[in-house]
N, C-alpha and C positions, 0 to 999 in steps of 0.2 A: 279177482276183487271188485274190480270196476263193474265187470258184468252182472255179480250177485247184487251191487247196490243198486245198479239200474232196474234190474228185475224188480227191486223192493221199491221203485218210487223215488230212490235219493238221486238228486241231480245236481244239488249244489256240493261239490268235495271239498272245495277250500276256498281262501279268500287270495286275492293278488297282493302282491309285497307292498306296494306303496298306496295305492288308493282304496286297498280292502274291498275291490269289487268282487262280486261272486263268481266263482269259477266252476266249471264242470269239464270232463272229457271231451275232447274234440276228435283228435286223430285216432285214438284207441289203439296206436301201435308204438306207444313210448318214446314218441319224439315230441310233442308239444309242451310237456310239463304242467298242463292245466289239471291233471288229476293227483297231484303229489298230496300223499295222505300219511299218516304216523300208524305203522303197523307194526304189533307186538313191540310197543315202544320205540321203534326205530323211525325217526322222522323222514319226511319228505322222499318217501319211496312211491312211483308210479303206480297207481292202484291198477292201471291197466295190464300190468307185467308181474304182479304179484298173484301168485296161486292162491286161491282162497281154501284154508284148512279149517278143518272142525276145531273150535278153541281159539282160533285167531282173534286178537283185538285189533280193531280198526277204528282209527279216530281221526276227525277232520281237524284242521290246524289254521293257523294265521288269523285268529278272530280274538286278540287278548281283551278287547272290551266287549264284551257280550258272547254272543253265539255265532256259528258260521251262518245261521239263517239270517241273524239280525245282527249284525256288527256294528257299533255306535261310529265306529271310524270311517264306515262308509259315506258320512258326512263330507269327508273332504273334497269329494266332486263337488258339492254345492257351496262349500265355504273358499274353495279356490279355483273358480271356474275357469280360470286362464292358465291352469295347471301349477303344481305345487313343486317349486325347485327348493328341494331342503338344502341343498348345498348353500344357498344363499339366505336362508331363512333367519332373520334376526341377526344378520352379521355386522349390523351396524353398531351392535353393543356386543362385548367379548362376554361378558357375563350371559346375557340373553342366547347367544350363539351357542355357548358350552350346554345351556339347556335345552335348547333346540336340538342339537347333536344327540345328547343323551337320549332325548325323546324319540328321535328317528331311530335310534339304536334297539330301543325297547319296543317299538311298535312294529317296526318292521322285521326283515328277515324271513327265513324258511324254517318255521316250527322251532322246536326246542330239542337241547341236546338228548341222546337215548337215556333211557331209564336206568341201564346198567352197561357196564362195560361190556362191548361186544366180544366174541371169541375171536381168535386169529383166525384167518381165511387159509386154508391148506394150499400149499403150492406145489406144482411141478415143472420139471422142463423137458420140452421135446424139440426134435430136431426132424425136420421134413425138407426134402427137395422143394415141394410147390404147396402153397397153402391158398385156398379159395375162399373168400369172404363173401357169403350169401350163398343159398341154395334155391334161388329162383330158376326159372329157364336158363337164363345166361351162366349162372354159377353152376348148375348142374351139367350144362353142355361143355363148360371149361373142364369141369373135373374128369367127365368121361374121356377126355384126350390125355388124361394123365396115367400114370403108371401106379404101380402099388405104394409108391413113398410119397403121398400127397393127402392132404386133410381138406375136408370142407367145413366151414363154421357158418352155422346158421342159429340166429337167435330165437327163431321161433319153434312150437314142438314139432313141427311138420314140414317137410319141404315142398317145395313148388312156388313159394312167393307169390306175384301178381298173377299167375295161372289159377289159384284158387279161388279167386274173385269172381271169375266167368265175366271179366269186364273186357278186357284188353283183345281186340280182334286178332286171330292168328296167332296167339298164345300157345304154349306147350299143352299137349294133351294129358290128361289126368293119367292115362295108362302109361304114356313116356316117362312121366315123372316118377312113378311108381317103379317102374322097371329100372330105371336109372339109379334112383335111391337104394334101391335092393343091392343093386351090383356094388354101390360104395361100401356097403355093411358098416362096421365101425369106424370106418375113415370119415364119416357123415355125422358130426358132432351138431347134434340138437338141443335147443335151451342154450346155446353157448353164444356170447356176444365178443366180439373183436373191440376192445374198449381203448386199445391204442396200437399203434404202429409207429415204431422208432427206428430211426436211421442210424447203422451201425456199420462195422465191417460186414456184418452178416444183418438183413432184416430181422426185427424181433418184434413179434405181435404178442399185446397182453391179453388173454381170453379168459373172461369169466364166464364159468359155467357149473354145472351140478357137482363136479369135483373139485372145485375151488378155483383157482388163478393159475393159469398155464402159462408159462413165458416160452413161447413157441418161436423157434428159430427155423426161418424159410429162407432158402436161396433166392426164391421167385413168389411173387404174391399178385394173384388176380384178384381184383376188386371188382364185386359184383353185387354192390350193396341195394341197388334198386332205387327207389324214390320214396318221398314222404308227403302225405297229403298237406296242403296249405290253406289258408283261408283267404276270403275275399275282405277288401277293407271297406267297411260301411259301419255305421254306429249299432251297438248291440250285437256284432258279430262275435264278441268275447264272451257272451252271456250263456249260463247254461241251457241246454235245449239246442245249441248250435253245433253240429256235428260235421266231421268229413264224411262225404258219401261212401267211400271205400271202407270207412271204419265201420259203418252202419252195417255195410254187407258183411264184414268180418264178425261184427258182434253177433249177427243173426244166423252166420254159417257155424260159428265155431261153439255158441252157447245157446241158440234158440231164443236170443232176447230182442225184443224190439222195442224202441222207445216210443212207441204209441201206434195209433193206425194211420195216421195221415201226415204226409211230409208236403212241403215245399222244397223242391231242388234248385239250387242257384249254381250257375257257373258257365261254361262256354265249350263250345267245340264238341268234338266227339265224345269227349270224357263226360259231358254233360248228358248225351244220349245213352250212353252204354251204362253209366252209373244208375240212370233213371230206370232202364230196363232191369239192371240186376236187381235193385229195390224192389220193382214191382214183382218180380220172382220170388223174392223173400218175403212178400206178403204185405206191402204196404200199399197203401192208396195215396196216388200223388194228387193234390190238390192243383199243383201248376208246376212247370219247368220254366224258369226264368233265364232266358238268355242274357246275360250280363256282359259277353266279349265285346270287344272292339270290333271284329267281323262278325257280323250276321251268320248264323247257321242256318241251312234248309230245316225248316220245320218238320218234323215226323208227324203223319197224318195220326198215329196211333197214341200221341202223348198230349196232355193239355198245355201248349206251347204258348208262350208269350215274351214278346222281346221288350225288355225293360231292365233298368237298373233299381237294386234295392236302395231304399232311403234310411230304414231304420226297423230293427227286430224289437217286439216288444215283449214283457213279460219276463218272470223268473221262476221257471223257466220259459221259454221264448214259446208264446202262442199267437203272434201276429207278426206277419211281414209286410211292412208297408212299402209300395214301389213308387217309382218316380211316375208313373201314368196315373197315380190317382188310386190304384187298386190297394185294397187292405185285404190279406188273405189269412184267414184263421186256419191254424195247423195244430199239431201235436209239435213238431219239431222242425227244425231248416237243416237241411243238408247242403254243403258246399261240395259242387264237383270240378274242380280245376286240375288240370294236368300236373301230377305228382312233381315234387322239385328232387332232382338227383341229390341223392345222400352221398355228396362228395366229400365230406370232411375226412375221413381216413386217409384217401388218396392224398388231397390238398395238403393236409397237414405233414405228408412225408415228402412234399416238394413237387407233386403234378401239378400240372397248369390247369387252369379251367377256363371256360368261355360260357358267357351269358347266352342263354338260349330261352324258349316259350318254357316255362315252368321253374327257372331256375339255372344255377350254374352246374356244369357238366364237366367231366374230366375231359381235355383233350387226348385223344388216343387216335391212333392211325386206323386202317382199316383191318390190321392184324392185331390190333388192342394194345400197340406200345404206347407208352406215355413217355415224356420226356426224362424219366427215372429209370434207368436201364433194367432194373430187376421188377418193376412194376407195371402191370396191366390192367386194362379197365375193360368190361364189357357189359352190355344190357344198358338199363334207363341211366345209369351213373355217367355212361359215356353218350349219352343222347341218343341211345339206341333201343327204346323201349318196344313193348307190343310185341307184333310180328318179326321185328329184327332182332329181338332180344337173343334167341337161341342161335341165329346165325354168329351173331356178334361173339356169344361165348365160344363157340367152336372155333372161332378164328383166334380169340386169344389164349384158348387153352393149347392150341397147336404150338402157338409162338411161345409160349409159357413153357411147353414141355421140351421145347429143342433148345431153350435159353437165349 
């Protein structure tokens, strides 16, 4: 749905909950919550995760006074330049406080209730020895070490994870991904997402997929959930027209959609270089690469490199980036290329410890993939071993899980 809208030139998908600022898709992977829309009467669905079908109805939301393109409540930023603390607004008067609270309830929130009662979600129960969450290089490598009584859960329509982007050096080859996925057969659950991992006598995974909700009992679980793109903090980064670089690569590869012709790519380290080259391969023209990292990166001769920090993104959608060195760069969109943050929540919610590293919190796991939860293993980027280390990490975790 998001790809179809962007192809049609729609960049503002919704408004933010509190200040009603315009919002458009950022990560294009279902993790940032900036493209929530009302689809077929159901509110707050991530447009980047909903399949566009003939006859579907798609509506933008969170604009109670006006339209999504021109919401009157956008004036909150100007009326409250120091920030709006609605918890203490008009609390000196009990009557005014109640009025303010009621207004906050009516003007905030995420969309409106569904148009109709939703049908029950069909459910089923399964039991396996090992469940692998994620079918990127690490997850596929872990699954290849298992026997017949194992399943692999992947929320995308195809396996491969980060290897599909052509960004991470040393990642798995497409031929190996295809061969491994074929060997798994129906044990590979595509378009299926592990939405919960619960600690019980036997670990229980809640898996939402095409067949409904599956209560999956597994004696051991390997988490290989990879990472998620993250933004860089500067004014205007939350505007429509600022995207994750990996998201733009995915958008072009999966749907043949580009968000314009020219980009400014902002980021740091090898991620900035590799993402920029991937975007060039997808047909973008790069106006500039802005190295905003704390440690300067060697400038590649084949890319329009500059060392600076972004001061502000301007326009809706963004059409200009202002840098602290005085440069004002016109573009069709801005891409952010920072190291992905490990998607640790499934593992940490089950009790696994995490540690902070570049990009976010990674699950603490030893060289064999063991966490401090006896039945839980971690591999790949979620364990701080992305790129060329992911596959080897998956092999080690898979072998350990196979032997209990």
